[in-house]
C-alpha positions, 0 to 999 in steps of 0.5 A, spaced: 048 804 536 056 804 537 060 811 538 063 810 531 055 809 528 051 815 531 058 820 528 057 817 522 051 818 522 050 826 523 051 828 515 059 831 513 056 838 511 053 838 519 060 834 522 065 841 518 058 845 521 059 843 529 068 844 527 067 850 525 061 853 531 065 849 537 068 854 540 061 857 540 057 851 542 062 850 548 059 853 554 064 858 555 063 866 553 069 869 552 073 873 557 069 878 554 062 876 556 063 882 563 056 880 565 056 873 564 062 871 568 062 877 574 054 873 575 059 867 577 057 863 583 061 867 589 064 862 594 067 859 587 069 866 585 072 869 592 075 861 591 078 861 585 081 869 586 084 868 592 088 862 590 090 866 585 093 871 589 097 866 593 100 864 587 102 870 586 105 871 592 110 866 590 115 864 584 114 859 579 115 853 579 121 851 575 122 844 571 129 840 572 133 835 567 136 834 574 129 833 577 127 828 570 133 824 570 131 821 577 126 816 574 132 813 571 137 814 576 134 812 582 126 811 581 123 818 583 118 821 579 114 826 584 121 830 584 118 832 576 111 830 577 111 835 582 113 841 579 109 841 574 104 838 574 104 845 579 105 851 574 099 847 570 095 848 577 097 854 577 096 857 569 090 855 569 087 858 576 091 864 573 086 862 567 080 862 570 081 869 575 083 873 568 076 871 566 072 872 573 075 879 573 077 881 565 083 885 569 090 885 566 095 883 571 091 876 571 092 875 563 099 878 564 100 872 569 096 867 566 100 869 559 106 867 563 103 860 565 102 859 557 109 861 555 112 857 561 107 850 559 109 851 551 117 853 553 118 846 556 123 841 552 117 836 554 110 835 555 112 828 557 112 824 564 119 821 565 117 815 567 112 814 559 118 817 555 119 810 551 123 814 546 130 817 550 128 810 555 131 806 548 137 810 546 140 810 553 139 818 555 135 822 560 133 829 555 127 829 551 128 831 543 124 835 541 123 834 535 120 826 538 114 829 543 112 822 546 103 824 547 102 822 554 098 824 559 102 830 560 103 831 554 095 832 553 094 835 559 098 840 558 095 842 551 088 842 554 090 848 558 093 852 551 086 850 548 082 851 554 086 858 555 085 859 547 078 858 548 076 863 554 083 869 554 084 869 546 081 876 545 085 877 552 091 874 550 091 878 542 092 885 545 096 884 551 100 879 548 100 878 540 103 872 538 102 868 544 095 865 541 100 862 535 106 860 539 100 856 544 097 853 536 104 851 533 106 848 540 099 843 540 101 842 533 107 839 534 107 835 539 099 833 540 095 834 533 101 832 528 103 826 532 097 823 534 094 823 526 100 820 523 103 815 528 096 809 530 101 805 535 101 808 541 099 804 547 093 807 548 090 808 543 088 800 544 089 796 537 092 790 542 086 790 545 089 792 552 084 797 553 085 803 559 084 810 563 088 813 558 085 813 552 080 817 554 083 821 558 089 823 552 082 822 548 078 828 551 085 833 551 087 831 543 079 833 543 079 841 545 086 841 542 083 840 535 076 844 536 081 850 539 087 851 537 088 848 530 085 851 524 085 848 519 078 843 518 080 838 514 086 836 520 080 838 525 075 833 522 080 828 522 082 828 528 075 828 531 073 822 526 078 819 531 077 820 537 070 818 536 074 811 534 078 812 540 072 813 545 068 808 542 073 803 542 073 804 550 067 804 551 066 797 548 072 794 552 068 797 558 063 791 561 056 791 562 055 791 568 059 799 569 064 796 574 070 799 572 076 794 575 081 799 576 077 801 581 074 808 584 079 812 584 081 812 576 074 811 574 075 819 574 081 818 569 077 813 565 069 813 566 069 821 567 074 822 562 070 819 557 064 822 559 067 829 558 070 827 551 063 825 549 060 832 552 064 835 547 062 832 542 055 832 544 055 840 544 058 842 538 053 837 534 047 841 538 045 834 542 045 831 534 051 826 537 046 823 543 050 818 545 047 818 552 042 812 550 050 808 548 051 802 553 053 802 559 055 809 560 048 809 564 051 803 568 057 807 570 055 813 571 052 809 577 059 806 580 062 813 585 056 812 589 055 805 588 063 804 592 061 809 597 063 806 604 060 813 608 065 819 610 069 820 604 071 812 604 070 808 599 071 800 596 077 801 593 080 795 588 086 796 585 091 801 586 085 806 589 086 810 595 080 808 601 079 815 602 082 819 596 081 826 595 074 829 597 075 834 591 074 831 585 070 834 579 063 833 582 060 836 576 061 833 571 058 826 575 052 832 577 052 833 568 053 826 566 046 824 572 042 830 567 042 826 561 041 819 563 035 822 568 038 819 574 036 823 581 041 819 584 047 820 580 045 827 581 045 826 589 051 823 589 054 828 586 051 834 589 053 831 596 060 834 594 057 840 591 061 845 596 068 842 595 072 847 591 073 846 584 078 841 582 083 846 577 088 841 578 085 836 576 082 840 569 081 846 565 076 844 562 072 842 567 074 847 572 071 852 565 064 848 565 062 847 573 064 855 573 059 855 567 054 850 569 047 855 572 044 848 573 050 845 578 050 851 582 042 850 583 042 844 585 040 842 593 048 838 595 044 833 600 048 827 602 049 820 597 043 814 596 049 809 599 044 804 595 043 797 600 047 793 595 051 792 589 052 787 584 057 788 580 057 781 576 062 782 570 068 785 574 064 780 580 065 785 586 059 785 592 058 791 596 052 791 601 051 794 607 047 792 613 042 800 612 041 803 605 041 810 605 046 809 612 053 808 614 051 805 620 052 798 620 057 794 617 058 793 609 062 788 606 065 789 599 068 782 596 071 782 589 072 775 585 076 778 579 082 775 577 091 778 577 092 781 571 087 787 571 089 795 570 092 797 576 093 791 579 094 788 586 094 781 587 087 780 591 084 774 588 078 774 593 079 779 597 075 783 602 074 789 606 070 789 612 067 796 615 064 799 621 059 806 620 063 806 614 070 807 617 075 800 613 077 795 619 080 790 615 082 794 609 086 794 602 092 798 602 091 802 595 096 806 591 103 807 594 107 813 591 109 811 583 115 810 582 119 807 576 118 800 580 110 802 579 109 798 572 115 795 571 116 788 573 118 790 579 112 791 580 111 786 586 116 787 590 111 792 592 109 790 599 102 793 598 100 789 592 102 783 594 097 778 597 100 777 603 098 784 605 091 783 602 085 779 607 086 773 603 091 766 606 097 763 605 097 756 603 102 752 603 108 757 603 104 761 596 102 767 596 099 768 589 101 771 583 099 775 577 096 773 571 089 772 568 090 765 569 090 766 576 082 766 578 077 766 582 072 760 580 065 759 580 063 767 583 055 767 585 052 772 590 045 769 594 041 775 596 036 777 599 032 781 605 036 778 611 043 776 608 048 777 602 053 771 601 058 771 596 062 764 594 068 763 589 073 757 590 081 760 589 084 753 586 086 757 580 089 763 585 093 759 588 100 753 585 096 746 588 092 751 592 084 748 592 080 754 596 072 755 597 070 763 601 064 763 602 063 771 605 056 773 608 052 780 611 047 778 616 042 783 617 041 780 622 045 778 627 047 785 625 055 781 623 060 779 616 062 771 616 068 769 611 068 762 612 074 759 607 074 751 607 079 746 603 081 739 601 088 737 602 095 737 606 097 743 604 097 749 610 093 755 609 095 761 613 090 767 614 092 774 613 087 780 616 090 788 614 087 791 619 087 800 619 086 803 627 089 801 634 088 793 637 085 794 644 085 787 646 088 781 644 088 774 646 086 767 643 080 766 639 079 775 640 082 782 637 078 788 638 080 794 635 078 801 636 077 803 627 079 810 625 072 812 627 073 811 633 068 805 634 070 798 637 071 792 631 071 785 634 075 779 631 073 772 632 076 766 631 076 759 632 080 759 640 083 754 639 088 757 634 091 762 639 092 769 638 095 769 632 100 773 630 100 780 631 103 784 626 104 791 626 108 795 619 110 802 620 107 806 613 112 809 610 109 812 604 106 819 604 100 817 599 098 810 605 099 815 612 094 820 609 089 815 608 091 809 613 096 814 619 103 812 621 102 804 622 098 798 620 097 792 623 096 784 620 093 778 623 096 771 621 093 766 623 095 758 622 091 753 621 092 746 624 096 741 619 088 737 619 084 743 619 080 744 613 075 750 616 078 757 618 072 761 620 071 769 622 066 773 625 066 781 625 062 784 630 061 790 633 064 789 641 060 791 647 064 793 653 060 789 657 055 791 663 059 793 670 
């Protein structure tokens, strides 16, 4: 049964009752419940109070029009988005500190932050402000608010702050909650109801992570800030429709074409919104059996390589921040009764709460005794995962262990969300650390989602582990795709095969990638017909230590030694070094990456690469 049908199956009177009782059923008591707040996990409590106390010693961040204008002037987004995000984080930390302590000093700081958010000219990030762009202006108009991720994140803070601090705010700063409600209605709720052309609604069939991200925050705003039950019920119906549209767009295998990093802002945002709907209906909504929610919850453990490294496709980091809202995943695992999902989440329970990733999520985590009682263990690390819909294989030598080789290879097409031109590319990791890599997401600028996107070196196919054929790289677009993606698996080996003929103009290449458990190696074999020259490209993290004809030995970022081997007749190839001048990339890969370029002979119709653990010769 779809989400819409599940919602419609709830009697109208019960829907209205859910709206009326939302504050009581949300699972977060207000600040007056001192025994509850004083009994929260002491380690988490101490970390939040330390963060809030440190913030009080610094001036509040300012959002400046000169920084906003930089998006149009020189393409820089972070100059504005950084301070705006810091304002949201500091306000959230102050709200949490006020709830935990009930102290007036923290309530006052929270009130300062909430009013600063209300006073902002716009909540929309410059990169999304198409209303101003259409007028060839760089200043957003308060009377024409744009409902984007920034607006959603901001209204979410106001909503959850109102839920938990309402009595304290009414006592200390009468009138602030009225202002918060007015801003929420003007900037978010009315535009959401009145304008059904927002691109992120997915009405044109293109659905992506904005959908659940924004719908989830709109839901909280309607429940905790809106006071008109007619409007609340209307908004809830539209939210359910939107979430249903997103869920139906996802593949049955639980894959996420936006990758692991954006899984947290797509499927995980969906789970948070569904959890809130389920809570306010007293479990009457019951969405958790809807496909593919069970498979979606398993995606993070399937992408884990170990030691914080993950299979990253598209705009995803190879080693994303460990500080994620892990309680969301653990709670999801409990809803679907999957111990491995819970185990993967619980492996990170010792991490600090990700306050910057949502006040509501942080409040739920604090309030969730089941989360704090969970036993921290190790991620399950499944031996093999095949996602046939998104065409991705992830295989490792040993289940539940980072030891040995792991291989990830993708098919797909070049019009995926947050796309890189990477059809047929693969990642090879030794003892959990990638050595042949996907560089992942660079810092976003005005170029990132423009028609100049593929000027960025990290998204072009020549900086992925795929060949250049006849002098041509892969091009963007859904028609540039893999065909014939098949996987053969047994205990000894896993083999993925695919054709890349449609990924290149005039190319006719077949790729077979094997994880051979018995031989403890990875083998990649490309075969082709025709006379077009094939130049192999391999992107490497770590430090090359031996390089000669047919061999390259790399010390990985994990301190192991991997050997790449190929036909000696091709010589040593060309080993290039490139400075990583992007902060997001440098944090993951260090100051340099390397690329090995191997040019096959004009008469060749085959190239074979093997990866093995390098063994020092006996003395």
